[in-house]
Rosetta silent file (secondary structure, phi, psi, omega in degrees, C-alpha in Angstrom):
SEQUENCE: ADGTLNGDSSNFRAWTPIGTEVNAYTGEFRGNEHTVSGLYFNSRSADYVGLFGYVGSGGTVENVGVIDSYFYADSCVGGVVGCNHGTLQYVYNTGNVNGSKYAGGVVGENNYIVQYAYNTGTVFAMDYAGGVTGYNNYILQYAYNTGFAGGAAYYGGIAGDNRHTLKGCYYLADSETDELDGTTAKTADQFKSG
SCORE:     score description
SCORE:     0.000 S_00000001
   1 L     0.000  -30.653  177.217  196.126   -3.529   90.508 S_00000001
   2 L   -99.039   13.295  177.289  199.389   -5.326   91.213 S_00000001
   3 L    88.559  -11.733  176.782  198.547   -6.271   94.650 S_00000001
   4 L   -62.666  130.343  178.196  200.789   -3.720   96.500 S_00000001
   5 L   -77.905  144.894  175.381  199.044   -2.351   99.579 S_00000001
   6 L   -88.639  142.415 -177.341  198.564    1.346   99.798 S_00000001
   7 L    53.013 -150.692  177.048  200.135    3.309  102.601 S_00000001
   8 L   -69.326  109.429 -179.856  200.655    1.789  106.210 S_00000001
   9 H   -98.347   16.333  173.715  199.546   -1.659  105.935 S_00000001
  10 H   -53.862  -33.480 -170.203  200.146   -2.485  109.542 S_00000001
  11 H  -101.103    7.274 -177.042  196.325   -2.454  110.333 S_00000001
  12 L   -91.862  147.025  173.494  195.446   -4.536  107.216 S_00000001
  13 L  -124.023  133.866  177.290  194.331   -8.130  107.475 S_00000001
  14 L   -63.330  135.189  178.426  194.304  -10.701  104.767 S_00000001
  15 L   -60.222  139.393  173.870  190.710  -11.939  103.860 S_00000001
  16 L  -110.774  111.997 -175.396  189.765  -15.420  105.027 S_00000001
  17 L   -62.203  152.310  179.732  187.454  -16.901  102.385 S_00000001
  18 E   -85.967  118.009 -177.937  184.186  -18.309  103.565 S_00000001
  19 L    90.090  141.057  173.143  184.064  -22.156  103.206 S_00000001
  20 L  -131.373  177.976  179.361  186.758  -24.678  102.400 S_00000001
  21 L   -66.576  -32.286  171.666  186.765  -27.955  100.668 S_00000001
  22 L   -78.427  -36.345 -179.404  186.532  -29.760  103.925 S_00000001
  23 L  -129.318   81.577 -178.201  183.858  -27.446  105.423 S_00000001
  24 L   -77.678  150.501  177.924  182.056  -25.992  102.538 S_00000001
  25 E   -73.426  114.215 -172.327  179.601  -23.288  102.763 S_00000001
  26 L  -113.732   11.050 -170.847  176.005  -24.821  102.365 S_00000001
  27 L   -99.888 -171.505 -175.542  173.862  -22.042  103.641 S_00000001
  28 E  -111.279  113.875 -179.283  171.851  -19.336  101.812 S_00000001
  29 E  -114.700  122.948  179.452  173.598  -16.028  101.629 S_00000001
  30 E  -118.947  115.486 -172.964  171.474  -13.180  100.314 S_00000001
  31 E   -82.687   -5.448 -178.564  173.300   -9.912   99.785 S_00000001
  32 E    53.752   30.881  177.419  170.213   -7.762   99.339 S_00000001
  33 E    73.851   16.764  168.665  172.011   -6.005   96.421 S_00000001
  34 E   -81.751  178.960 -177.516  174.852   -4.893   98.642 S_00000001
  35 E  -127.891  149.855  168.747  178.564   -4.828   97.783 S_00000001
  36 E  -108.950  128.314 -173.555  181.558   -6.122   99.656 S_00000001
  37 E  -130.901  163.884  172.944  184.790   -4.024   99.150 S_00000001
  38 L    76.295   22.102  178.791  188.375   -4.003  100.192 S_00000001
  39 L   -74.259  134.011  178.329  189.035   -7.812  100.288 S_00000001
  40 E  -137.938  130.315  170.700  192.651   -8.682   99.877 S_00000001
  41 E  -144.501  126.258 -176.845  194.250  -12.089   99.625 S_00000001
  42 E  -141.757   87.108 -176.934  197.725  -12.761   98.314 S_00000001
  43 L  -147.627  107.163 -173.387  199.114  -16.321   98.739 S_00000001
  44 L   -69.024  -18.465 -177.251  200.368  -18.380   95.823 S_00000001
  45 L   -89.391   -4.291 -174.582  200.216  -21.535   97.888 S_00000001
  46 L   -94.283  147.868  176.595  196.436  -21.333   98.613 S_00000001
  47 E  -122.922  164.161  178.545  193.544  -22.830   96.693 S_00000001
  48 E    60.028   78.279 -177.385  189.731  -22.051   96.801 S_00000001
  49 E  -131.624  135.397  170.341  189.775  -18.113   97.144 S_00000001
  50 L   173.679 -163.926  165.147  187.248  -15.447   96.808 S_00000001
  51 L   -52.398  -45.513  173.735  184.546  -13.842   98.951 S_00000001
  52 E  -113.207  134.447 -173.953  183.557  -17.467   99.359 S_00000001
  53 E   -87.876  -48.403 -176.139  186.277  -20.034   98.996 S_00000001
  54 E  -144.206  115.615  171.738  184.105  -23.247   98.484 S_00000001
  55 E   -98.445  107.574 -170.992  180.280  -23.315   98.039 S_00000001
  56 L   -82.801  176.161  175.168  179.055  -26.871   98.543 S_00000001
  57 L   -52.958  127.839 -179.308  175.961  -28.656   97.259 S_00000001
  58 L    93.002  -17.705  178.127  172.784  -26.920   98.354 S_00000001
  59 L   -66.609  143.516  174.428  174.718  -23.649   99.072 S_00000001
  60 E  -137.430  136.648  178.142  173.325  -20.454   97.554 S_00000001
  61 E  -130.656  114.734 -176.849  174.965  -17.097   97.008 S_00000001
  62 E  -145.976  160.021  170.958  172.864  -14.270   95.488 S_00000001
  63 E    55.572   49.240  174.144  172.389  -10.529   95.019 S_00000001
  64 E  -143.867  152.089  179.198  175.888   -9.387   96.054 S_00000001
  65 E  -126.317  139.676 -176.839  178.852   -7.690   94.324 S_00000001
  66 E  -106.733  119.460 -174.215  182.530   -7.783   95.139 S_00000001
  67 E  -128.862  159.078  176.645  184.226   -4.363   94.286 S_00000001
  68 L    43.078   53.021 -178.514  187.668   -2.884   94.881 S_00000001
  69 L  -133.200  167.903 -177.912  189.203   -6.076   95.891 S_00000001
  70 E  -147.430  123.975  177.550  192.322   -8.215   94.918 S_00000001
  71 E  -122.757  132.017 -179.145  192.741  -11.984   94.992 S_00000001
  72 E  -139.278  116.198 -179.817  195.901  -13.841   94.206 S_00000001
  73 E  -154.480 -169.912 -175.991  196.183  -17.565   94.752 S_00000001
  74 E   -86.958  -66.357 -166.619  197.135  -20.973   93.109 S_00000001
  75 E  -131.287  143.556  176.118  194.007  -22.698   92.024 S_00000001
  76 E    59.050   74.342 -179.678  190.261  -22.016   91.986 S_00000001
  77 E  -129.951  128.690 -171.416  190.202  -18.354   92.461 S_00000001
  78 E  -144.634  151.924  175.748  187.176  -16.094   91.765 S_00000001
  79 L   -54.252  -42.941 -171.527  185.897  -12.554   92.775 S_00000001
  80 L  -106.131  -45.420 -172.809  182.789  -14.086   94.346 S_00000001
  81 E  -146.860  131.227  170.170  183.458  -17.886   94.697 S_00000001
  82 E   -70.524  -49.209  172.362  186.574  -19.976   94.284 S_00000001
  83 E  -140.335  124.457 -175.082  184.936  -23.276   93.577 S_00000001
  84 E  -111.213  131.061  173.010  181.068  -23.710   93.301 S_00000001
  85 L  -117.096   -5.798 -178.347  178.927  -26.793   93.810 S_00000001
  86 L  -113.523 -136.206 -177.022  175.815  -24.775   94.577 S_00000001
  87 E  -118.518  127.133  172.179  173.833  -21.900   93.050 S_00000001
  88 E  -124.534  129.153 -178.115  175.076  -18.401   92.347 S_00000001
  89 E  -145.337  149.863 -175.934  172.812  -15.776   90.947 S_00000001
  90 E    53.120   61.900 -175.542  172.674  -12.025   90.549 S_00000001
  91 E  -135.610  152.792  179.857  176.345  -11.755   91.593 S_00000001
  92 E  -157.227  165.178 -177.623  179.280   -9.615   90.145 S_00000001
  93 E  -143.969  133.757  174.435  182.788   -8.687   90.451 S_00000001
  94 L  -116.913    1.035 -172.685  184.859   -5.509   89.622 S_00000001
  95 L   -97.005 -174.291 -174.087  188.195   -6.383   91.369 S_00000001
  96 E   -95.855  128.547 -174.682  191.274   -8.090   90.231 S_00000001
  97 E  -125.698  125.565 -172.944  191.558  -11.899   90.221 S_00000001
  98 E  -133.361  148.081  179.465  194.887  -13.742   89.556 S_00000001
  99 E  -166.923  167.627  167.748  195.821  -17.398   89.837 S_00000001
 100 E   -69.861  -48.884  175.984  197.949  -20.274   88.489 S_00000001
 101 E  -148.177  159.528 -170.972  194.878  -22.075   87.138 S_00000001
 102 E    44.867   68.850  172.710  191.128  -21.721   87.151 S_00000001
 103 E  -112.871  132.695  178.436  190.686  -18.132   87.796 S_00000001
 104 E  -142.107  156.680 -177.526  187.511  -16.365   86.925 S_00000001
 105 L   -57.741  -51.451  178.989  185.952  -12.935   87.515 S_00000001
 106 L   -94.289  -38.999  174.680  183.013  -14.406   89.253 S_00000001
 107 E  -149.976  134.022 -178.878  183.909  -18.056   90.020 S_00000001
 108 E   -63.669  -54.891 -172.911  187.210  -19.992   89.484 S_00000001
 109 E  -131.493  120.753 -178.369  185.699  -23.442   88.982 S_00000001
 110 E  -111.267  118.233 -172.822  181.940  -23.934   88.392 S_00000001
 111 L  -115.157    0.969  174.465  180.420  -27.326   88.957 S_00000001
 112 L  -139.037 -108.776 -175.927  176.679  -26.421   89.194 S_00000001
 113 E  -121.881  130.304  168.543  174.717  -23.286   88.389 S_00000001
 114 E  -132.156  128.487 -179.358  175.725  -19.710   87.814 S_00000001
 115 E  -145.887  154.809 -179.950  173.207  -17.232   86.261 S_00000001
 116 E    52.268   67.011 -178.299  172.675  -13.488   85.880 S_00000001
 117 E  -135.861  155.890  178.333  176.278  -12.747   86.743 S_00000001
 118 E  -158.686  160.794 -179.056  178.901  -10.364   85.291 S_00000001
 119 E  -135.816  140.919  173.121  182.531   -9.239   85.634 S_00000001
 120 L  -124.774   -3.417 -178.513  184.192   -5.909   84.768 S_00000001
 121 L   -78.998  174.976 -177.822  187.539   -6.784   86.607 S_00000001
 122 L   -96.607  139.400  176.518  190.872   -8.106   85.323 S_00000001
 123 E  -133.612  127.752  173.306  191.484  -11.837   85.382 S_00000001
 124 E  -141.912  135.372  173.164  194.720  -13.492   84.636 S_00000001
 125 E  -144.749  149.081  170.421  195.938  -17.131   85.055 S_00000001
 126 E   -46.491  -54.388 -176.693  198.616  -19.356   83.682 S_00000001
 127 E  -132.669  134.067  171.705  195.975  -21.873   82.632 S_00000001
 128 E    65.200   78.260  176.682  192.094  -21.502   82.425 S_00000001
 129 E  -121.159  127.766  175.678  191.276  -17.809   82.924 S_00000001
 130 E  -139.389  150.340  177.738  187.821  -16.614   82.037 S_00000001
 131 L   -59.022  -36.015  176.987  185.973  -13.348   82.507 S_00000001
 132 L  -107.384  -51.326  178.214  183.111  -15.052   84.330 S_00000001
 133 E  -141.334  144.399  175.556  184.536  -18.603   85.179 S_00000001
 134 E   -65.950  -45.871 -176.709  187.952  -20.158   84.648 S_00000001
 135 E  -136.625  120.781 -179.960  186.387  -23.688   84.192 S_00000001
 136 E  -108.490  126.698 -175.102  182.715  -24.364   83.633 S_00000001
 137 L  -122.054    2.473  170.277  181.631  -27.987   84.335 S_00000001
 138 L  -152.925 -113.550 -171.716  177.848  -27.485   84.298 S_00000001
 139 E  -113.784  128.683  174.082  175.584  -24.483   83.607 S_00000001
 140 E  -133.155  112.894 -176.415  176.472  -20.872   83.129 S_00000001
 141 E  -133.239  152.647  171.138  173.758  -18.709   81.706 S_00000001
 142 E    56.973   64.301  178.738  172.755  -15.049   81.260 S_00000001
 143 E  -142.025  165.543 -179.007  176.183  -13.611   82.133 S_00000001
 144 E  -157.231  154.205  178.415  178.552  -11.137   80.578 S_00000001
 145 E  -132.662  134.905  178.968  182.136   -9.873   80.896 S_00000001
 146 L  -126.804    4.900 -179.452  183.588   -6.522   79.758 S_00000001
 147 L   -86.492  174.245  177.262  186.939   -7.000   81.740 S_00000001
 148 L   -90.305  138.466  177.846  190.212   -8.296   80.485 S_00000001
 149 E  -133.688  118.027 -179.012  190.732  -12.139   80.739 S_00000001
 150 E  -145.191  178.836  173.313  194.052  -13.546   79.807 S_00000001
 151 E   173.328 -162.582 -176.618  196.793  -16.030   80.486 S_00000001
 152 E   -92.321  -29.054  174.533  199.275  -18.257   78.916 S_00000001
 153 E  -156.602  149.770  176.703  196.783  -20.982   77.789 S_00000001
 154 E    58.100   72.777  177.270  193.084  -21.691   77.770 S_00000001
 155 E  -139.507  151.306 -172.588  191.478  -18.210   78.420 S_00000001
 156 E  -159.259  155.151  179.658  188.281  -16.521   77.098 S_00000001
 157 L   -50.087  -46.855  177.922  185.979  -13.475   77.556 S_00000001
 158 L  -102.645  -50.538 -177.143  183.321  -15.854   79.442 S_00000001
 159 E  -143.074  140.202  172.982  185.211  -19.070   80.271 S_00000001
 160 E   -65.423  -33.786  179.947  188.697  -20.455   79.989 S_00000001
 161 E  -154.397  141.064 -178.423  187.313  -23.921   79.312 S_00000001
 162 E  -125.616  123.582  179.018  183.740  -25.103   78.939 S_00000001
 163 L  -114.003   -0.807 -175.117  182.700  -28.862   79.482 S_00000001
 164 L  -133.710 -113.573 -168.007  178.854  -28.390   79.752 S_00000001
 165 E  -123.466  120.692  165.180  176.306  -25.665   78.979 S_00000001
 166 E  -108.016  131.776 -177.616  176.754  -21.882   78.135 S_00000001
 167 E  -143.483  129.560  173.684  173.699  -19.909   77.333 S_00000001
 168 E    60.403   46.481 -176.435  172.990  -16.141   76.710 S_00000001
 169 E  -113.421  140.137 -175.449  176.503  -15.084   77.537 S_00000001
 170 E  -134.641  135.415 -177.817  178.216  -11.961   76.178 S_00000001
 171 E  -131.304  163.249 -175.422  181.882  -10.684   76.215 S_00000001
 172 E   -76.694  130.015  179.921  183.515   -7.622   74.937 S_00000001
 173 L   -53.621  144.416 -178.774  184.727   -8.129   71.294 S_00000001
 174 L    71.648   10.660  174.317  188.309   -9.090   70.765 S_00000001
 175 L   -99.731   -1.429 -179.666  188.666  -10.325   74.362 S_00000001
 176 L  -135.999  132.777 -179.772  188.188  -14.040   73.366 S_00000001
 177 L   -87.447  -37.045  174.302  190.121  -15.559   70.582 S_00000001
 178 L  -109.530  108.917 -178.646  187.735  -18.585   70.073 S_00000001
 179 L   -66.261  136.961  175.207  184.019  -17.888   70.534 S_00000001
 180 L   -94.361  151.353 -179.660  182.371  -20.699   72.473 S_00000001
 181 L   -61.904  130.319  179.404  178.850  -21.972   71.713 S_00000001
 182 L    95.306    2.723  178.134  176.360  -20.041   73.709 S_00000001
 183 E  -115.702  149.475  174.884  178.661  -16.895   73.840 S_00000001
 184 E  -138.774  129.365 -179.151  178.440  -13.781   71.757 S_00000001
 185 E   -75.335  145.102  176.171  180.807  -10.902   71.100 S_00000001
 186 E  -140.704  145.717  172.971  179.548   -7.382   71.531 S_00000001
 187 L   -80.942  170.547 -175.583  181.298   -4.153   71.112 S_00000001
 188 H   -62.144  -39.420 -178.164  181.906   -1.526   73.718 S_00000001
 189 H   -71.860  -34.859  175.455  179.228    0.636   72.080 S_00000001
 190 H   -71.248  -26.403  175.941  176.698   -2.247   72.037 S_00000001
 191 H   -74.311  -41.825 -176.140  177.334   -2.904   75.667 S_00000001
 192 H   -66.042  -38.382 -173.094  176.732    0.898   76.492 S_00000001
 193 L   -80.348   -9.929 -170.424  173.467    0.957   74.483 S_00000001
 194 L    82.823    0.000    0.000  172.026   -2.187   76.047 S_00000001
């Protein structure tokens, strides 16, 4: 949980996120409901970190979960995608995500479409930490978060900051101080009951 590697770490390699700001991922990634586990990234000087670092316009990531993983970076950190300009759907995260700003369980910074997504992992950032996205600048819909999302400023159960559209999003009660339009608090019992 704190980023410390277990046992002999001599055979471990830090994860290299797929896609950068200069060379964005613009393909179609279909996970076929598989999971990716054991990803580890720990560098405070890095931006655009997650399974995918940067998904560009026209890129698609769908039907995949990131589990048992740890990400720590400076800006735009997400369990699935660091910065999104494409389409993310049917994706989720259960790992730990930490950053200085724009950290989200699923996506650090969203600039296009995220739908049918969820997070159960822990998210922390100094600024803009969200259970699903740290910063939403377009459409986030049909998503939920039951993990902890916190920081020094601008944090919430679904989004640390929202500048566009949230629809059909649910978060664990008491995990967000100010409910955003399009989000609804649910108790742990309500989540369990469906």
